[in-house]
C-alpha positions as a Python dict, from the first residue, in 0.01 Angstrom:
ca = {
    (1, 'M'): (0, 0, 0),
    (2, 'R'): (284, 244, 73),
    (3, 'T'): (524, 350, -198),
    (4, 'R'): (894, 236, -146),
    (5, 'H'): (988, 601, -67),
    (6, 'H'): (763, 605, 235),
    (7, 'R'): (894, 272, 378),
    (8, 'I'): (1024, 312, 726),
    (9, 'T'): (1306, 73, 822),
    (10, 'R'): (1374, 189, 1167),
    (11, 'R'): (1242, -27, 1439),
    (12, 'M'): (1166, 96, 1781),
    (13, 'S'): (1421, -9, 2054),
    (14, 'A'): (1287, -229, 2336),
    (15, 'S'): (1475, -49, 2595),
    (16, 'T'): (1518, 310, 2494),
    (17, 'P'): (1591, 492, 2825),
    (18, 'S'): (1434, 820, 2690),
    (19, 'A'): (1100, 661, 2606),
    (20, 'A'): (913, 924, 2842),
    (21, 'A'): (1092, 1216, 2659),
    (22, 'E'): (1010, 1074, 2325),
    (23, 'L'): (646, 1028, 2409),
    (24, 'A'): (630, 1370, 2542),
    (25, 'A'): (784, 1519, 2222),
    (26, 'D'): (564, 1318, 1991),
    (27, 'L'): (267, 1434, 2179),
    (28, 'E'): (365, 1790, 2139),
    (29, 'S'): (475, 1777, 1801),
    (30, 'G'): (173, 1619, 1647),
    (31, 'E'): (399, 1397, 1439),
    (32, 'S'): (101, 1223, 1256),
    (33, 'C'): (40, 1543, 1053),
    (34, 'E'): (357, 1487, 866),
    (35, 'H'): (240, 1226, 603),
    (36, 'D'): (-155, 1254, 618),
    (37, 'D'): (-183, 1088, 272),
    (38, 'V'): (17, 771, 371),
    (39, 'S'): (-151, 452, 470),
    (40, 'Y'): (-30, 131, 620),
    (41, 'T'): (-153, -225, 626),
    (42, 'I'): (-166, -428, 936),
    (43, 'T'): (141, -625, 812),
    (44, 'D'): (341, -304, 752),
    (45, 'L'): (283, -192, 1112),
    (46, 'A'): (359, -537, 1251),
    (47, 'R'): (689, -545, 1069),
    (48, 'E'): (786, -197, 1144),
    (49, 'F'): (728, -226, 1525),
    (50, 'D'): (830, -592, 1546),
    (51, 'I'): (489, -702, 1700),
    (52, 'T'): (231, -955, 1586),
    (53, 'P'): (-80, -852, 1378),
    (54, 'R'): (-281, -1006, 1668),
    (55, 'A'): (-127, -750, 1916),
    (56, 'I'): (-242, -471, 1670),
    (57, 'R'): (-591, -618, 1669),
    (58, 'F'): (-581, -635, 2049),
    (59, 'Y'): (-507, -264, 2057),
    (60, 'E'): (-795, -217, 1842),
    (61, 'D'): (-1031, -408, 2062),
    (62, 'Q'): (-898, -194, 2357),
    (63, 'G'): (-1007, 134, 2171),
    (64, 'L'): (-641, 244, 2115),
    (65, 'L'): (-673, 212, 1736),
    (66, 'A'): (-939, 264, 1479),
    (67, 'P'): (-820, 187, 1134),
    (68, 'D'): (-1041, 239, 824),
    (69, 'R'): (-1206, -66, 687),
    (70, 'Q'): (-1214, -152, 327),
    (71, 'G'): (-1320, -419, 90),
    (72, 'P'): (-1606, -669, 122),
    (73, 'G'): (-1739, -660, 474),
    (74, 'G'): (-1470, -421, 580),
    (75, 'R'): (-1229, -715, 616),
    (76, 'R'): (-930, -505, 508),
    (77, 'R'): (-768, -265, 764),
    (78, 'V'): (-611, 47, 637),
    (79, 'Y'): (-413, 269, 898),
    (80, 'S'): (-339, 633, 849),
    (81, 'A'): (-33, 813, 962),
    (82, 'G'): (-229, 915, 1278),
    (83, 'E'): (-317, 556, 1359),
    (84, 'R'): (56, 456, 1318),
    (85, 'T'): (149, 732, 1558),
    (86, 'R'): (-102, 613, 1817),
    (87, 'L'): (41, 255, 1786),
    (88, 'K'): (389, 404, 1825),
    (89, 'L'): (286, 600, 2134),
    (90, 'T'): (89, 302, 2279),
    (91, 'L'): (420, 90, 2247),
    (92, 'R'): (611, 372, 2416),
    (93, 'G'): (357, 394, 2684),
    (94, 'K'): (381, 9, 2739),
    (95, 'R'): (764, 34, 2780),
    (96, 'L'): (703, 304, 3046),
    (97, 'G'): (481, 64, 3224),
    (98, 'L'): (173, 253, 3180),
    (99, 'S'): (-162, 70, 3176),
    (100, 'L'): (-371, 45, 2859),
    (101, 'G'): (-622, 269, 3027),
    (102, 'E'): (-355, 536, 3099),
    (103, 'I'): (-226, 511, 2750),
    (104, 'K'): (-578, 561, 2603),
    (105, 'E'): (-650, 849, 2826),
    (106, 'I'): (-315, 1021, 2699),
    (107, 'L'): (-392, 935, 2337),
    (108, 'D'): (-748, 1076, 2360),
    (109, 'L'): (-603, 1396, 2493),
    (110, 'Y'): (-357, 1384, 2194),
    (111, 'E'): (-655, 1385, 1959),
    (112, 'S'): (-794, 1700, 2137),
    (113, 'P'): (-734, 2047, 2002),
    (114, 'R'): (-376, 2173, 1985),
    (115, 'D'): (-347, 2268, 2352),
    (116, 'T'): (-87, 2029, 2483),
    (117, 'V'): (-71, 2164, 2845),
    (118, 'P'): (-351, 1893, 2961),
    (119, 'Q'): (-164, 1625, 2767),
    (120, 'L'): (178, 1697, 2932),
    (121, 'E'): (16, 1746, 3273),
    (122, 'R'): (-168, 1412, 3258),
    (123, 'F'): (147, 1247, 3125),
    (124, 'L'): (351, 1390, 3413),
    (125, 'A'): (92, 1271, 3655),
    (126, 'S'): (88, 921, 3520),
    (127, 'L'): (480, 908, 3525),
    (128, 'A'): (476, 1034, 3893),
    (129, 'Q'): (226, 754, 3981),
    (130, 'H'): (420, 490, 3805),
    (131, 'R'): (753, 612, 3972),
    (132, 'A'): (586, 578, 4309),
    (133, 'V'): (493, 218, 4231),
    (134, 'L'): (833, 141, 4101),
    (135, 'T'): (997, 297, 4399),
    (136, 'Q'): (787, 99, 4637),
    (137, 'Q'): (869, -227, 4448),
    (138, 'M'): (1231, -138, 4460),
    (139, 'D'): (1228, -83, 4836),
    (140, 'D'): (1056, -419, 4870),
    (141, 'L'): (1310, -599, 4646),
    (142, 'N'): (1593, -427, 4838),
    (143, 'A'): (1435, -558, 5168),
    (144, 'Q'): (1423, -917, 5023),
    (145, 'L'): (1776, -898, 4897),
    (146, 'A'): (1892, -789, 5246),
    (147, 'E'): (1719, -1076, 5407),
    (148, 'I'): (1871, -1315, 5152),
    (149, 'D'): (2211, -1161, 5236),
    (150, 'Q'): (2155, -1236, 5604),
    (151, 'H'): (2051, -1616, 5531),
    (152, 'E'): (2361, -1649, 5308),
    (153, 'R'): (2600, -1525, 5575),
    (154, 'Q'): (2434, -1756, 5821),
    (155, 'C'): (2451, -2049, 5602),
    (156, 'R'): (2817, -1977, 5506),
    (157, 'R'): (2914, -1968, 5875),
    (158, 'L'): (2720, -2293, 5930),
    (159, 'L'): (2890, -2455, 5644),
    (160, 'E'): (3245, -2343, 5737),
    (161, 'D'): (3185, -2475, 6102),
    (162, 'A'): (3059, -2799, 5952),
    (163, 'Q'): (3357, -2842, 5714),
    (164, 'A'): (3606, -2752, 6007),
    (165, 'G'): (3429, -3011, 6226),
    (166, 'T'): (3339, -2747, 6497),
    (167, 'A'): (2968, -2761, 6415),
    (168, 'K'): (2748, -2783, 6735),
    (169, 'P'): (2487, -3048, 6694),
    (170, 'P'): (2137, -2901, 6740),
    (171, 'K'): (1995, -2941, 7109),
    (172, 'R'): (1741, -3219, 7144),
    (173, 'R'): (1415, -3175, 7306),
    (174, 'K'): (1333, -3382, 7600),
    (175, 'A'): (1023, -3600, 7560),
    (176, 'A'): (759, -3501, 7799),
}
């Protein structure tokens, strides 16, 4: 469906550290306006973003994408540049750990008039909430790691004592 001139060969990195900055910049720039006449098939997008067509259909079911339908019974999906951008932003939001509901809310703001202040404020609020969750998880993990360290030290001491033959046998309880 696209011409060779419009073919995009760059794939998204699965671990770009600046995903939040890229998402904010894309929201602010309105990137989808660049090539309004370009259209994509589900296969084009699946290849470009290295995901399955089934994943794209799932995002449609969740209301994140709404391609035009063509052909008999509307079986053929045709994605505009705007839908491509929504998919790109959805994948970035997922990399950031946002829920699909949060991503949809941000994307719906993206579709609103050109005032980006509410978009960016909502995005910042989502990032702050996600940061708080991750910080708590990190604290929990650090506590678990400290407990594991303590058990390892205790086991190493017991092993050294056992190997040196100085291990004290456990005390036996007297039967009542």
